[in-house]
N, C-alpha and C positions, 0 to 999 in steps of 0.2 A: 510408779505403780501403773499409770495408764498404759505404758508400753507393754507391760506384762499381760494386760487384758486382750492383746491382739488375737490369741487363739479363739476367743469367743466369736469373733467376726467371721471365722472360717466355718463355723457350724452351719449345717444345712437342714437339720432336723431337730425338733425339741429334745429328743433323747441325746443326741450328740452335744447339744448346747449344755444340757444338764451335766453330762460327764465332764466336759471341759471346765465348767464352773467348779465342780468338786476338785478337779486336779489343781486349778488355780488357787482355790482357797487354802489348799495345803502348801503349794510351792511358793506362791507370790505373797499371800496374806500371812501364812504361818500358823493357821489354826491347827489344833491337834486332831480333831475329828469333825466330820461334817457329812451331811446327806441332803440331797435335793429331792423334794417331793413336789409333784404337780397337783393342782387342785382341780377336782372334778366337781364343778358347782351343781350339776344335776343330781349327783348322789351325795353331795356334801362330804366327799372323801379326799384325803390326802393320799396320793398313790406314789410309791417309791420309784426312783429311777436309779441313781448311783449314789453310793456313800463310801464310807471308809470303815475298815475293820480296826481292831485294836492295835495293829501294827502300822497303821496309816497307809494301807494299801487300798486302792480304789476297787470296790466290789459292786457287783450287780445286786440291786435291791428292788427290782421290779415286782417282786412277789409281795412286798410289804405295803400295807395300807392301814389307815385308821381314820375314824371320824374326826373332823376338825375340832369340834367341841367349843365350849365357851371360851377357854383361854386362847385357842387358835383364832377364833373370830375377833376376840379382843385385840390380839396382836396385829391382825390385818387392819382393824379399825384405827388403831394407833398409828400405823404406818401410813394409811391413806389420808388421815387427817393432818399429817405432818407432826403429830405429837412426838413420835419416836420411830426411828428407822429400824430398830431392833428391840426385842423384848426379852428380858431374862425371866425364866421360870425356875424358881428355886425348889429344891426337893423333888425334882422331876426324876422319873425312872431313867436310868442310863441303860440303853438297850444295845444288843448286838443282833443284827439280822444275819441269820445263816440260811443256807439254801432250804432247809426243811423246817426251820423254827426261828422264833424270835425269843431271846432270853434277856432277862434283866440282870445286869452285872453290879448294880448298886443304885444309889440315889445321889443326886447332886444338881448342879445348875445345867440348864439347857438354854441356849439362846435361839429364839425364833426370829429369823430375818425374812420378812415377807418379800416375795417376788411379785410385783404388781406392774400394771401398765394401764393407762387410760382410766384410772379409778377403779380397776377391777383386780381382784386377787387371782394370780395365775399359779402360784405355788409358794414354797418357802424353803429356805435353807435352815437346817437345824444343826447346831454345833454344840459340842460338850467336851469335857476334859478327858473322856475315856477313863483309863485307869491311872492317869497322871494326877498330880495335885495342882494342876494349872489353875490359875485364877483367871477371871474374865479380864481381858485386856481391851479397854475401850477403843484404843487406836486400831487394833486388829479387827474389832467388831465393826468399826466405821468403814474400814477398807472392805470388809465382807458385805456391808450394806451397799457400798458403791458397786461392787461386783454384782450383787443381786439386782440393783437398779438397772444396770446395763443389761443383765440377763433378761429382765422383764421387758425392756424395750425391744430387744432382739427377738424374744419369744413372740411378742405381739405381732411382729412383722413377718414371721415365718409363714410360708404358703400352707394354707389349709382352708377348708370350707369355713366361712365366717359363722355359720350356724352350728358348728360342731365343736364339741369339747376336745381339748388337747389329748385328754387321757382316754376317755371311753369311746370317742367318736360318735357319741349320741348327741341328739339335738340339745343345745344349751337353752337356759332360761332366758326369756326376753323381759 
């Protein structure tokens, strides 16, 4: 597993890192569908980067965004406290992000795996079964959490202004 994570170390920009993380969660971890969102703490928004469509192709999801909300903050708090590296949200809308719209294709489980570093939320990977009847595989989710942990460490070390958000480029909260 660790050898498979090598492409993450070649990323030079947060966007490239996010894309490589999505590619690896499909190829090395074996999840059905996933997307990486970065957290803009100034606006309390999750902003899309890269994800997968229903055919497991990596797609651009930069236009997608949503408010983190209570369940998202809860998942981050659980991860940062060490209570849980990933959180299952049952009955969640399963969505497909398309260039001009986002549509709900059903309801089911979604796993939120926070991407954190230094006690701060930087983003999250969301995974779901898409149109398959896949069940949650704890081993795969643990591997996804390992990938997200490494992604968080690398993301925190990427060159940027220390007072600016990864996503909006605006000043961060102090």
